[in-house]
N, C-alpha and C positions, 0 to 999 in steps of 0.2 A: 698624139704627141710624137714628135720626131726624135730621132736618136740624139740629136744635139741637145734637146731639152733634158732628156734622161741623163745624159752624161753630166750636164750641169748640176742636176739635182744630187747625183752621187758625190760630185766634188764638194757641194755645199755640206752634205751629211758628214763626209770625212773631215771637212774643215771644222765643223761644229764639235765633232767627237774629239778631234785633236786639241781644240781649245779647252774643252771640258776636262780632258785628262791632264792637260798642263796645269789647270787651276785646282783640280780635285783628285789628282792621281794619288797623292799621299793618303788621303782618306779612304780611297778605294782599296789600296793595298792593305791598310789596317783592317778594314772590314773583311777582306778575303782571309787574312790570317786568323782573325777571330772565329770565322766560320770553320776554318780547318781545325783549330784547337777544339772547338765545340764538338765537331764530328769525332775527333780522336777520343775525347773524354766519354762520349756516348758509347763508342765501341768498347772501351775498356770497362765500362760499368754494366755491360751485358745488354746493351741496346734498349735500356728502359724496360726490362721485363718486370713483371709483377712478382711479388714474393711467392716463394715456392708453394705449390698447391699440396693438398693432402696426398696426391699421388707421388710427388717428389720427396716428401718427408712424411712417412707413415705415422699413424698414431702410436704404434709400438715403439718406433724409433724415438718419438717425442718422450714417451714414458721412460725409455732407457736413459735418454739424456737427463731427464729430471732426476732419476735415481742416482746418476753419477754426479749430480750437483751442477748441471749446466742448464741455462735457459735458452730457448730458441731465439736466435738473432737473425736479422735479414741476411740474404745471400751476400757472399763475399765479405762477411764480417766475422770477427773472431768470436768463438763461444766463450761467454763470460761465466766463470764459476759463481754459483749462488752460495753464499755462506750458510752453512747449516746451523740451526739454533743450538746453543750450548745445552748440554744435558744438565738438569738441576742437580746441584750437589746435595747429597743426603746430609741431614742434620746429624751432628755427633751424638752418639748414644749416651744417655745419662749414666753417670757412674753408679755403681751398684749400691754404694753407701756413702754418706758424708764423712769427711775427715774428722776424726775424733781428737779432742784435746788430749795430749799425752798425760799419763798418770804421773803426778808429781809427788806421790806418796813416798816418803823417805824409805830407802832400802839400804841401810848402812851395812858395810862389811866389817866384820869383827876381827880383831887381832888378838892372838893368844897372850895371856899374861906371862911374865917371865918364868914363873914356876909351873906353868901349864894349867893353872886354875884361877878362878876369880876370888881372891882372898882379901883384896883391898876393900875398905869401907868408904861409903860416899862421904865427900867433904862436908856436906850439910844434910840434915834430916829433912828430906822432902822428895817429891815425885818429879819425874822428868816431864817437862811441859813442851820441850822441843828437842828432837834428837839430833844425832850426828848425821850429816848428809854431805859427803864429798863426791859421791858418784851419781847424785841426782840433785834436784832443786827443791827447796821448800819456801813457802811464802813468808816474807817479813812484814808484819803489820806496821812496824815503825817506819820502814823505808818504802813500803808499798811496792815491793818487787819480789820476783823469784830469785833465789840465790843459794849458794852452798852454805853449809854451816859446819865448821871444823870441830865443834865440841857438842856438849849437851847443856841445856839450861835446866837447872834443878830449882824448883820452887822453894822459897824460904822467905820469911818475913824480914823486913829491914832490922838490922841489929843482930841477926842470928849469927852465931859463931861459925867461922869457916876454919876447918882443920886440915892439916896435911894428910894425904891418904897413905903416905909411907915415909920412912926415914929418909932424910936428904939434906941438901944445902941450898939456902936461898941464893939463887943465881941473879935475879933482878927484881927490883921494886920500882915501878914507874906508872905514869898516867898515860894510858893509851887513848888516842884521839877518838876512837869509836867505842872501845870496850871499857873505858874508865880506868880507875885504879886497879893495877894488876900486880900479882906476885907470881914469880916463876920459881919452882923448886926443882933442883937437879937431883936425879936418883942414879942408881947403877944401871949398866947396860945401855947407856945412851938414851935413857928415858927422862923426860921432863914433864911436870904437871903444871898447869896454868890455871890461876884463880882470878877471875875478872869481875868487875862491877862491885868492888869492895868500897867501903867507906874510906875517905881520905886518911892519910897518915896511919897506915897499918903498924902493928907493934913489932914488926921484924925489919931487919936491914940486910942488905946484900952481904953475903959471906956468913950469915948466921946458920948454925946447924940446928935442925929441927927434928924431933923424934916423930914416929908415927903417931898421929892424932894430936900433933903439936898445934897450938893456936897460931893462925896466920893473919886473921883480921875478922871483919864483920861485914855482913851483906849490906850494901849501900844502893844508891841510885845514880851512879856515876857513868853507866854505860849509855852513851847517847844513842847508839844504833839499836838499842833494845829497850828504850825507855817506855814504850807503850805496852810492853808485855807486863804480866804480873810480876811482882817482886821475886827475884831469883838470883842464883849464882851462875855465871857462865864458866864452865869447867872444860878444860882440854887436856889431852895426853898427846905428847909428841915423842916419836921414836926416830932418833937420828935426825932431828929437825923437821920431820914430817908428821902431820896430824894423823892419828889413828883413832879408831872407835873406842871410847872409854868403856863401852859395854863389854869389851873383851877382857877387862880387868876388874870391873866392879859390877855387882848386882844392884841395879837401881830400882826404886819403886816406880810403878806406873799406875795410871788410872785403871 
């Protein structure tokens, strides 16, 4: 082949390449860019190396990482802390003893009599079936609850005479909503005696003077708040308007 034929072949190749590039040059440039980006990513990721061998990360270092709460991750990755299991909470220790119900036994406080001794006589002849209780609670069978009790209940049959424990003046005669027909006698030194649960229409009126052991009325069943108790007189003593323990003034009979 002579030089003229060779020259013609070279011109044809250049012409074909030129036509190909004109038609497909854009695609060629895109392919070259993609290859360049892929090469750069490969270099940044360590050239496709395999995970570190035991020589690169020793067994002792792995154990140390585990103790510090980290798990082994691939190269060029962050160490991720492994959450440690929560320690079991100890059960609360049982109390040494169960809570006891408080003692509701009446523990009345006594008040001294005006003359320093208990010389008054009980308003009825009977025993105390329920005592004074203002500093503690006692159970009411009628009301079905624990409550205070500002006087004493003295057993006596219906119709029994009720007499004044000392000389005085009838201050009030009225029907109490809870304690029924009531007579209040005023004495010296700011003391009043209260007689409740009487029969209706007692034989005294307000303003009447009564001697010691004077008749005030008769035991009835008018006390609604104590109607389930055995027949009795509800008796109180008040000093300057406040209830005090009648046992500080009178010696009562007990079971």
